N, C-alpha and C positions, 0 to 999 in steps of 0.2 A: 197761792201760799204753798199748797201741797207739792206743786211743781218746783218751787224754790228749795223745799226741804229735800225733795228727791234728788235734785241736782247737786246739793251739798254733800248728801249721802254718797252719791256716786263718786265725786271728786275725792272725798275722804278715803274710800275704797280703793280708788286708783293710786292715791299717794302711799297708802299702806302696802299695796302691791309692789310699787316701785321701791320703797324702802327695804321690803322683804327680797326682792331681786338683787339689790345693791349689796345687801348683807351676804347673800348666797355667793355672789361674784367675789366679794371680799374674802369670805371663807375659802373659796376655791383657790384664790390668789396665794392666801397664806399657806394652804397645804401644799401648792405647787413650789412655793419658795422653800418650805421645810424640806420637801422631797429632793430639790436641787441641792441644798445644802448638805444633806445626808449622803447623796451621790458623790458630791465634790469631796466630802470627808473620806469616803471609801476610796476614791480615786487617789487622794493624797496618801492614804494608809498603804495602798498597794504599791505606789511608787516607792515609798520608804522601804517597804519590805524587799522589794525587787533590788534596790540600790545596795541595801545592807547585805543581802544574800550574794550578790556578785562581787562586792567588795570583799567579802569573807573567802569566796572561791579564789579570787586573785591572790589574796594574802596567804592561803594555804598551797597554792600551786607555784608561785613566783620564787620562793626561796630556793627550790630544787634546780640545781645547775650542774653542768659539766665543764670543770676548768680546762682550758686549752691554752696553748702558748700565747702570751699576750696578756692585756690587762681586762679584756671583756669576755666573761664566760658565756657558754651557751645555756641560755636560761629559758624556762617555760613560761616566764611572765607574758611573752608576746601571745602565746596560744590562749592563755587565760583572758588577755584583753581582747583578742579577736572574738572570742566566744561571748564575752560580756557585751560588747558593743553590737554584736549580731543579733543577740537574743533579746536584749533589752532596749535597743534603740539608741540613737545617738545621745539623747539628754540623759537618760538614766545610765547608760554605759559610761559617759564621760564622768558623771557624778561618782559612780562606783570606782573609777580609776583614781578620781581626786581623793576619795576616802582612803584608798589603799596607800596613796603617796603621803597623805597626812599621818596615817598611822605609822608608816615606816620612818617619817621625819622625827616623830616623837620618841623613837629609839626601839620600837618594836622590831625584831628581826625578820622582817618579810621581804626585804630585798634580796637579790641573788646571793647565794652561798650563805643565807641566813644572817645578813648584815642589816644594820638599821642605824638611823640617826642622821642628822644634818651633814655630817662630815662625808657620808657616802654620796649625798646629792651634790655636795660641793667638789667631789673628786673627780677624776678623769672621766668616770662613766656616769656621772650624775646627769649628764645631758640626755642620756638615753631613758632615764627614768622621767624626767620632765617631758621627753618626747612621747611618753605613753599617752598624755593628755590629748594632743593633736591627732595622734594616731587613732585613739578611740573616737574622737569626734568625726574625723574624715570617713573612717570605716563605717560607722553607724550612720552617718549622714547620707552617704551614697547608697546603703542598703535600703534606708527609709525611703529615699527619693525616687529610686528606680523600682517601680512596681510595689512600693510600700511593703518590701520584705518579702514579696511573693515570687520574685524572679530569681532562680538559682545562680544566674550569671553575675547578679549584683553582689554576691557574697565574696568570691574571690577578687572582684574588680575593687570593692571597697577596701578589702584587707591589703591588697598590693598597694593602693594609693597611700593608705595610712602608714604602711611600712616605709614607703619612700619618704614621707614626712619625718617618721621617727628617725630614720638614718640620717637625714639632713640636719636635724637638731642635735642628735647625739654626736655625730662626727664633727659638727662645727664647735661644739662645746669641748670635746676631746682635743681638738686641733688648738683651741685657745688655751687650754690648761697645759697640755704638753709641749706646745710650740712645734709639733711635728707638721710637716707639709701634707697636702691633700693625698697624693698617691701612697705614701706609706700609711697614712691613716686609714684609708679605704682598704688597703691590703690586710690591715690588722683588725679593723673594727666592722667590715661589712662583707667582704668577699667570702670569708670562711663560714659566714651564717646564712648564706643565701640558700644552700640545698636544704638546711633544716627548716627555714622560714617557709620554703615551698611545701614541704611535707605538712608543717603546722597549718598553713593556710588551707591546704586541701582537706585536712581533717576538721578544722574549725568550720569550714564552709558547709561541709555534709552535716556535721552535728548541729551547727547553728540554725540551718534551714529547717531542721525538724524541730528543734527546741523552741524556736521563736514562736511557732504556733500555739504551743502550750503556754509560754509566758504571756503572750499577748492576750489569750483567751482566759487567763487567770486559773489555768488548771495545773500549774507548776508553782 
């Protein structure tokens, strides 16, 4: 009889220990889940802040331009977009550019020569504004994929590739609106801007390479 009672007591103690252990595991799981949710919230907040920051930078820099002969002015917009996609990566950089375009489409004068509204996008130079999106995507994607932003050569390579796409989209739209043939369109919308683009790519590559470390580490 004593043996039976002792066995029952031992079994009861073992069950209690199992229940206690399950409770501790459950508590640990809950704590981990809460920690992951908090970390995810911080990441989303950081992404939002970075996108808003670079969208604001693009909006401030882009309106400043130098009029030349022809319909397309020399704009600082590409320099700001190079910098955004280089520092923030392809996802956040592309979102920043999208925010900039939406703000300009709503009528805020953030496009070149302090213009804004859907009429600018629908005009002859509107294709270059839309072309900023694939430019930012390609630029940031190449920088992200080649050495994860740690290889200096990836910066000018990504910016050059993005610029090619930008000119392809913008010039095609310009030709469609104005009915101009290819050679005159290239002569008026591409060739005069190549030296300036080379200078902007060189400056944005050097600056972006240094600033990206701070953006990614959260120190900026």
